C-alpha atoms as one frame of an Amber mdcrd trajectory, in Angstrom:
protein
   0.000   0.000   0.000   2.743   2.433   0.970   4.661   1.655  -2.230   1.604
   2.607  -4.297   1.310   5.954  -2.491   4.997   6.710  -3.092   4.658   5.721
  -6.757   1.571   7.908  -7.121   3.356  10.859  -5.532   6.349  10.398  -7.852
   4.013  10.188 -10.864   2.215  13.354  -9.715   5.527  15.225  -9.382   6.639
  14.110 -12.854   3.239  15.047 -14.294   3.360  18.476 -12.624   6.846  19.113
 -14.030   5.710  18.099 -17.530   2.620  20.332 -17.312   4.700  23.270 -16.069
   7.072  22.809 -19.016   4.236  22.510 -21.557   2.021  25.287 -20.163   3.716
  28.253 -21.951   3.507  26.443 -25.313  -0.131  25.553 -24.650  -1.005  29.153
 -23.734   0.751  30.430 -26.860  -1.101  27.878 -29.012  -4.493  28.807 -27.547
  -3.769  32.514 -27.942  -2.832  32.009 -31.617  -6.000  29.973 -32.239  -8.197
  32.620 -30.653  -6.893  35.317 -33.029
């Protein structure tokens, strides 16, 4: 059970880092589409 929680936390951290890296590109893409 504890191993699953640790794995989930690690996955969440990795996911958050990926989202933070992709966010500027995503915002730029949405802004371009809106124009």
